[in-house]
C-alpha positions as CSV (number, residue, x, y, z in Angstrom):
1,M,4.6,-28.0,-61.2
2,Y,5.5,-32.2,-61.6
3,L,9.1,-31.0,-63.2
4,V,9.9,-29.6,-59.4
5,V,8.1,-32.7,-57.6
6,I,9.9,-35.5,-59.9
7,A,13.3,-32.9,-59.2
8,W,12.7,-32.6,-55.6
9,T,12.0,-36.0,-55.1
10,Y,15.5,-37.2,-56.9
11,V,17.5,-34.3,-54.5
12,A,15.7,-35.7,-51.5
13,L,16.7,-39.2,-52.9
14,M,20.3,-38.4,-53.1
15,M,20.3,-37.2,-49.6
16,A,19.2,-40.3,-48.0
17,V,21.7,-42.3,-50.4
18,A,24.4,-39.6,-49.2
19,E,23.4,-40.8,-45.6
20,A,23.1,-43.9,-45.5
21,N,26.6,-44.2,-47.4
22,H,28.5,-41.7,-45.0
23,P,30.8,-43.8,-42.2
24,N,28.7,-41.9,-39.7
25,G,25.1,-42.5,-41.2
26,T,22.5,-45.1,-40.5
27,L,20.0,-46.9,-43.0
28,L,16.9,-45.2,-40.7
29,G,18.6,-41.9,-40.8
30,A,17.8,-42.3,-44.3
31,V,14.9,-43.5,-44.1
32,F,13.7,-40.4,-41.7
33,T,15.6,-38.0,-44.2
34,F,13.7,-39.1,-47.0
35,L,10.7,-39.3,-45.7
36,L,11.0,-35.8,-43.6
37,Y,12.8,-33.9,-46.8
38,G,11.3,-35.6,-49.8
39,V,8.1,-37.5,-48.9
40,G,6.5,-35.0,-46.5
41,P,7.0,-31.4,-48.6
42,V,5.8,-32.9,-51.8
43,A,2.5,-34.0,-50.6
44,L,1.6,-31.1,-48.9
45,V,3.0,-29.0,-52.3
46,I,0.8,-31.5,-54.4
47,Y,-2.2,-31.0,-51.9
48,L,-1.9,-27.4,-51.7
49,M,-1.8,-27.0,-56.0
50,G,-4.7,-29.5,-56.1
51,R,-7.2,-27.1,-54.2
52,P,-8.5,-25.6,-57.3
53,A,-9.2,-28.3,-59.2
54,R,-10.8,-30.2,-56.2
55,R,-13.1,-27.4,-55.9
56,A,-14.2,-27.1,-59.0
57,A,-15.0,-30.7,-59.3
58,R,-16.5,-30.4,-56.0
59,E,-18.8,-27.0,-57.8
60,R,-19.8,-29.5,-61.0
61,R,-20.8,-32.4,-58.6
62,E,-23.1,-29.6,-57.4
63,A,-24.5,-28.1,-60.0
64,A,-25.1,-31.5,-61.8
65,A,-27.1,-32.5,-58.7
66,A,-29.0,-28.9,-58.7
67,A,-29.9,-29.4,-62.2
68,A,-30.9,-33.1,-61.7
69,S,-33.3,-32.1,-59.3
70,G,-35.7,-29.9,-61.1
71,E,-36.0,-27.9,-58.7
72,P,-34.0,-24.2,-58.8
73,D,-34.4,-23.7,-54.6
74,G,-33.4,-27.4,-53.9
75,G,-36.3,-27.3,-51.5
76,G,-38.8,-30.2,-51.5
77,E,-42.3,-27.6,-50.7
78,A,-44.2,-25.4,-53.4
79,P,-43.4,-22.0,-53.4
80,A,-45.7,-19.9,-51.1
81,D,-47.7,-16.9,-52.5
82,P,-46.2,-14.2,-50.3
83,V,-49.5,-12.3,-50.2
84,P,-52.6,-13.9,-49.9
85,P,-55.0,-13.5,-52.5
86,V,-57.8,-10.8,-51.5
87,R,-62.1,-12.2,-51.4
88,K,-64.2,-9.2,-53.0
89,E,-67.3,-9.5,-50.2
90,P,-71.2,-10.3,-52.3
């Protein structure tokens, strides 16, 4: 994945250099070319491709927090008896 990111950044950089060196080109146009064709799409791709890793890390943190609390449900109350005990008449 990082090879594609490096290659696309290189292509966007070369486009910006060509924009800056063209007789009708400007330095501001080169900066916007690099930002809009290079940095923006690369940042979006890295963010989207990193989603599974972020999800796995979040699940590991939640599992570690649940294990550290010592309670299976994570609640703060003692478990209640679902059926109250019936007392026999003397």
